[in-house]
C-alpha positions in Angstrom: -8.4 23.2 -15.5 -8.4 22.2 -19.2 -10.2 19.0 -20.2 -7.0 17.4 -21.5 -5.3 17.9 -18.2 -8.3 16.5 -16.4 -8.1 13.5 -18.6 -4.4 13.0 -18.0 -4.9 13.2 -14.3 -7.8 10.8 -14.4 -5.6 8.2 -16.2 -2.8 8.8 -13.8 -5.0 8.1 -10.8 -6.2 4.9 -12.4 -2.7 3.6 -12.8 -2.1 3.8 -9.0 -5.5 2.7 -7.7 -5.8 -1.0 -8.4 -7.3 -4.2 -6.9 -5.0 -6.4 -4.9 -5.6 -9.8 -3.4 -3.8 -9.9 -0.1 -0.9 -7.7 1.2 1.0 -6.4 -1.7 4.4 -7.3 -0.3 4.1 -11.1 -0.1 1.6 -11.1 -3.0 4.2 -9.5 -5.2 6.6 -12.3 -4.3 3.8 -14.8 -5.3 3.3 -13.0 -8.6 7.0 -13.0 -9.5 7.3 -16.6 -8.5 4.3 -17.4 -10.7 5.9 -15.6 -13.7 9.2 -17.5 -13.2 7.5 -20.9 -13.0 5.3 -19.9 -16.0 8.5 -19.3 -18.0 9.5 -23.0 -18.0 6.4 -24.8 -16.6 6.7 -28.0 -14.6 6.9 -28.8 -10.9 9.0 -26.5 -8.6 12.1 -28.1 -7.3 13.9 -25.0 -6.0 12.9 -21.3 -5.5 15.3 -18.5 -4.9 14.0 -15.0 -4.0 16.3 -12.1 -4.2 14.6 -8.8 -3.2 15.1 -5.4 -1.6 15.6 -5.3 2.1 12.1 -4.0 2.9 10.3 -6.8 1.0 12.5 -9.4 2.7 12.1 -8.1 6.2 8.7 -6.5 6.6 6.3 -9.2 5.2 6.7 -12.2 7.4 4.0 -11.3 9.9 1.1 -10.8 7.5 -1.4 -13.4 6.5 -1.5 -15.0 3.0 -5.0 -15.2 1.5 -6.4 -18.7 1.5 -4.0 -20.1 4.0 -3.4 -20.3 7.7 0.3 -19.4 7.4 2.4 -16.3 6.9 5.7 -15.3 5.4 7.6 -15.0 2.2 8.4 -18.7 2.0 4.8 -19.5 1.8 4.1 -16.6 -0.6 6.9 -17.8 -3.0 5.7 -21.4 -2.8 2.1 -20.5 -3.5 3.0 -18.4 -6.5 5.4 -21.0 -7.9 3.0 -24.0 -7.4 -0.4 -22.5 -8.2 -0.3 -18.8 -9.0 -1.9 -17.3 -12.1 0.6 -14.7 -13.4 -2.1 -13.2 -15.8 -4.0 -12.1 -12.7 -1.1 -9.8 -11.5 -1.8 -8.8 -7.9 -4.7 -11.2 -7.8 -2.3 -14.0 -8.5 -3.6 -16.2 -5.7 -7.3 -15.8 -6.4 -9.0 -19.2 -6.9 -6.3 -21.4 -5.4 -7.7 -24.8 -4.3 -7.2 -26.5 -0.9 -5.2 -29.2 -2.7 -2.9 -26.6 -4.3 -2.5 -24.9 -0.9 -1.5 -28.2 0.7 1.1 -28.8 -1.9 2.5 -25.3 -1.6 2.5 -25.5 2.2 4.4 -28.8 2.2 7.0 -27.3 -0.1 7.3 -24.2 2.0 7.9 -26.3 5.1 10.3 -28.8 3.6 11.3 -27.7 0.1 14.4 -25.8 -1.2 13.5 -22.1 -0.8 16.0 -19.3 -0.3 15.1 -15.7 0.7 18.1 -13.4 0.0 17.8 -9.8 1.0 19.9 -7.1 -0.8 21.7 -5.4 2.1 24.3 -3.8 0.0 22.5 -1.3 -2.2 21.2 2.0 -0.8 18.8 2.3 -3.8 15.3 2.7 -2.3 12.4 1.0 -4.1 10.6 -2.2 -4.9 12.8 -4.8 -6.5 12.0 -8.6 -6.5 13.7 -11.3 -8.6 12.7 -14.9 -8.4 14.3 -18.0 -9.9 12.3 -21.2 -10.1 13.9 -24.5 -11.0 11.7 -27.3 -12.3 12.3 -30.5 -14.3 12.1 -28.3 -17.4 14.9 -26.0 -16.4 15.2 -22.6 -14.8 12.7 -19.7 -15.1 13.5 -16.2 -13.9 11.3 -13.1 -13.5 11.8 -9.6 -12.0 9.5 -6.8 -11.0 10.7 -3.3 -10.1 9.3 0.0 -9.0 5.7 -1.3 -8.6 4.7 -4.7 -7.3 3.2 -5.8 -10.6 5.7 -4.1 -13.0 7.3 -7.1 -14.8 10.6 -5.9 -16.2 12.3 -9.2 -17.0 11.4 -12.8 -17.8 13.6 -15.6 -18.9 13.4 -19.4 -19.6 16.6 -21.4 -19.7 18.7 -18.4 -20.8 16.2 -17.3 -23.5 14.9 -13.8 -22.8 11.1 -13.7 -23.0 10.5 -10.1 -21.8 13.0 -7.3 -21.1 12.3 -3.7 -20.3 16.1 -3.0 -20.0 15.3 -1.7 -16.6 18.2 0.2 -14.9 17.7 -0.1 -11.1 19.6 3.0 -10.3 17.7 5.2 -12.7 14.4 3.3 -12.8 13.8 3.5 -9.1 14.3 7.3 -9.0 10.8 8.5 -8.5 11.6 12.2 -8.8 10.7 12.2 -12.4 7.5 10.2 -12.2 4.4 11.7 -13.9 2.8 12.7 -10.6 5.8 14.8 -9.7 4.7 17.3 -12.3 1.6 18.2 -10.3 0.8 19.6 -6.9 -2.1 20.0 -4.4 -3.7 22.7 -6.4 -3.9 20.4 -9.4 -5.4 17.6 -7.4 -8.0 19.9 -5.8 -9.0 21.2 -9.2 -9.3 17.7 -10.6 -11.4 16.5 -7.7 -13.8 19.4 -7.9 -14.0 19.8 -11.7 -13.9 16.4 -13.2 -17.2 15.1 -14.6 -18.7 12.9 -11.8 -19.2 10.1 -14.3 -15.4 9.8 -14.6 -15.2 9.0 -10.9 -17.8 6.2 -10.8 -15.0 3.6 -11.0 -14.1 4.6 -7.4 -17.3 3.0 -6.3 -15.5 -0.3 -6.4 -12.9 1.1 -4.0 -15.6 2.0 -1.5 -17.5 -1.3 -1.8 -14.4 -3.5 -1.9 -12.8 -2.0 1.1 -16.0 -1.7 3.1 -16.6 -5.4 2.6 -13.3 -6.1 4.3 -14.2 -3.9 7.2 -17.6 -5.4 7.6 -16.1 -8.9 7.8 -13.9 -7.9 10.8 -16.7 -5.9 12.4 -19.0 -9.0 12.2 -16.5 -11.1 14.0 -15.9 -13.4 11.0 -12.2 -12.6 10.8 -9.5 -10.7 12.8 -8.7 -10.4 16.4 -11.3 -7.9 17.5 -9.5 -4.6 17.1 -12.0 -3.0 14.9 -15.0 -4.4 16.8 -13.7 -3.1 20.1 -13.0 0.3 18.7 -16.5 0.4 17.2 -18.1 -0.8 20.5 -16.3 2.0 22.3 -17.0 4.7 19.7 -20.2 6.0 21.5 -21.6 7.0 18.1 -18.9 9.7 17.7 -18.3 10.1 13.9 -14.5 10.4 14.2 -14.2 7.3 16.5 -16.6 5.3 14.2 -14.5 6.1 11.2 -11.3 5.1 13.0 -12.9 1.8 13.9 -13.8 1.2 10.2 -10.2 1.9 9.2 -8.9 -0.5 11.8 -11.4 -3.2 10.8 -10.6 -3.0 7.1 -6.8 -3.3 7.8 -7.4 -6.1 10.3 -9.3 -8.2 7.8 -6.6 -7.7 5.2 -3.6 -8.3 7.5 -5.2 -11.5 8.7 -5.1 -12.8 5.1 -8.9 -12.7 4.5 -9.7 -14.3 1.1 -11.0 -11.1 -0.3 -9.5 -8.4 -2.5 -8.8 -4.8 -1.6 -8.5 -1.6 -3.6 -4.9 -0.5 -3.2 -3.6 3.1 -3.5 0.0 3.7 -4.6 0.7 0.0 -4.3 -0.5 -0.1 -0.7 -3.7 -1.9 0.2 -3.7 -0.4 3.7 -3.5 3.1 2.2 -6.4 2.3 -0.1 -8.4 1.1 2.9 -7.6 4.1 5.1 -8.9 6.6 2.5 -12.0 4.6 1.4 -13.6 3.4 4.6 -12.7 6.5 6.7 -14.3 8.9 4.2 -17.3 6.5 3.6 -18.0 6.4 7.3 -17.7 10.2 7.6 -19.9 10.8 4.6 -22.6 8.6 6.0 -22.6 10.4 9.4 -22.5 13.8 7.7 -25.3 12.9 5.3 -23.2 13.7 2.2 -24.1 12.6 -1.3 -22.3 10.0 -3.4 -20.9 12.7 -5.6 -19.4 14.5 -2.6 -17.9 11.3 -1.3 -16.4 10.3 -4.7 -14.8 13.7 -5.1 -13.4 13.6 -1.6 -12.0 10.1 -2.2 -10.4 11.2 -5.5 -8.6 14.0 -3.7 -7.6 11.7 -0.9 -6.1 9.1 -3.2 -4.2 11.7 -5.2 -2.7 13.3 -2.1 -1.8 9.8 -0.9 -0.1 9.0 -4.2 1.7 12.4 -4.2 3.0 11.7 -0.6 4.1 8.2 -1.5 6.0 9.6 -4.4 7.8 11.9 -2.0 8.7 9.4 0.8 9.3 6.5 -1.7 7.2 3.4 -2.3 9.5 1.7 0.2 10.3 4.0 3.0 11.5 4.0 6.6 8.3 5.9 7.3 5.0 4.2 7.6 3.1 5.2 4.4 -0.3 4.6 6.1 0.5 6.7 9.1 2.3 9.6 7.4 0.9 9.6 3.8 -2.5 8.1 3.8 -3.3 10.4 6.8 -2.5 13.4 4.6 -4.9 12.0 2.0 -7.7 11.6 4.6 -7.1 15.1 5.9 -7.5 16.5 2.4 -10.6 14.4 1.6 -12.2 15.3 4.9 -11.8 19.0 4.1 -13.6 18.5 0.8 -16.4 16.6 2.5 -16.8 19.5 4.9 -17.0 22.0 2.1 -13.6 23.5 2.6 -11.2 24.9 0.0 -7.6 24.5 -1.0 -6.3 26.7 1.8 -8.0 24.5 4.4 -6.5 21.4 2.6 -3.0 22.8 3.1 -3.7 23.7 6.7 -5.2 20.3 7.5 -2.2 18.5 6.1 0.1 20.7 8.2 -2.0 19.9 11.3 -1.7 16.2 10.5 1.9 15.9 9.6 3.2 17.4 12.8 1.5 14.5 14.6 2.7 11.7 12.4 6.1 12.8 11.1 8.7 10.0 11.4 6.4 7.1 12.3 8.5 4.1 11.2 7.2 1.1 9.1 8.0 -2.1 11.0 6.2 -4.4 8.6 2.7 -5.6 7.7 0.8 -7.3 10.5 -2.4 -7.0 12.6 -0.9 -4.0 14.4 -1.2 -2.0 11.2 -4.9 -1.8 12.1 -4.1 0.4 15.1 -1.8 2.6 13.1 -4.5 3.1 10.5 -7.0 4.0 13.2 -4.6 6.5 14.8 -3.7 8.0 11.4 -7.3 8.4 10.4 -8.3 10.0 13.7 -5.4 12.5 13.6 -6.2 13.4 9.9 -9.9 14.0 10.6 -9.2 16.1 13.7 -6.6 18.1 11.7 -9.2 18.7 9.0 -11.9 19.7 11.5 -9.6 22.2 13.1 -8.5 23.6 9.7 -12.1 24.0 8.6 -12.7 26.2 11.7 -9.7 28.3 10.8 -7.4 26.7 13.4 -4.0 25.5 12.3 -0.4 25.1 13.6 1.7 28.2 12.8 3.5 27.7 9.4 7.3 27.2 9.2 7.6 25.9 12.8 9.4 22.6 13.3 8.8 20.2 10.5 5.9 22.1 9.1 6.5 24.5 6.2 4.6 27.4 4.6 1.9 25.1 3.3 0.9 21.4 3.2 2.6 20.7 -0.1 5.9 22.1 1.1 5.6 20.1 4.3 5.1 16.9 2.4 8.1 17.7 0.3 10.2 18.3 3.4 9.0 15.0 4.9 9.9 13.2 1.7 13.4 14.5 1.7 13.9 13.5 5.3 12.4 10.0 4.7 14.6 9.3 1.7 17.8 10.9 2.9 17.7 11.2 6.7 16.3 7.8 7.5 18.4 5.5 5.3 20.5 4.1 8.1 17.4 3.8 10.3 15.6 1.7 7.7 18.6 -0.5 7.1 19.1 -1.2 10.8 15.4 -1.9 11.3 15.2 -4.2 8.3 18.2 -6.2 9.5 16.7 -6.5 13.0 13.4 -7.7 11.7 14.9 -10.2 9.3 17.1 -11.6 12.0 14.0 -11.9 14.3 12.4 -14.3 11.8 15.6 -15.9 10.5 17.8 -16.3 13.6 20.0 -18.8 11.8 20.9 -16.2 9.2 23.3 -13.4 9.8 21.8 -10.1 8.6 
């Protein structure tokens, strides 16, 4: 692969692997609320959140960092009262107990509306927040990515405008990553100068820190610890426990950042801590681990592009598992053919797993996905794989991911709408979905 193409891929990966403070769904609402309040300044009097159906319905069960509460109302209130918009997805970092108390009081008694967009069938991230203060009305909107600010307004005066067209802009079929395939990602991971991957050290250390907190019993409900206690020293079961622990800490709202992948913190955790645990048990070098993680994250981003950043399918189960399968193959010394076969072995086990929102239960999904992925890779490395072109599997792993993506985007639209309405009604029984 030519140096210029390696450079372009390196920059592309860096745009989709970023630190995030808390679950990216509610944190994105906090960020947009902070931008809206920043537009006019002052003390929040009213907050109106208009967002896509997935944001509104799948983020009420996950913890908000620095608080003991959950839900979008609290996320919006925290962002509007005390969020730092310059910090993007780390918008809530550094909030004081006094600020938290103010935000909590407003979330419980203030004027906050959460308005899901049930009408559009356009898939993708879209959040618009309007904050009214004594100084007037501030508005802000993000789209496509949780931190991608496309519009900002203060009392009718436009402060920022990307002229974002929701119909065209949320179409991911022409995103830069769509120009590449698994062969490109494998070449990148095996040929890029290792110094160019040192930035991924932060993904390993950041996400391991989360897992360690849960394993130590300092946070969570014991999912990761119990899995680790029952692992019996088996490397696959140990890695599953690490994945569960990292997610458990994050879903509980631990006041620590994570390294996200394709706008998903759980996807970032799944790849990093699973491969780190495997590398330690296999005695692999740092270079081998970093190359495996680079491949893992690229395959995850590729799969997320196919199923959509908001999807009826659980990205951590069906996409991050593909990344872990590919990364595991590379750790084991396998080649591109084994990567394709490992992905096929994995997808037939996870195809169609639905996303029912962020919460502690995601830890068990991550553990299952990681285990299936590692086992699929171990089989592929021994030359064992499911026959191609049977069921949902296709001629190779890349084609299978493409098939899964078409089904997720087109075949599961009604499933996602029904599930989102059911989840929203569960948390908002007074509101007709």
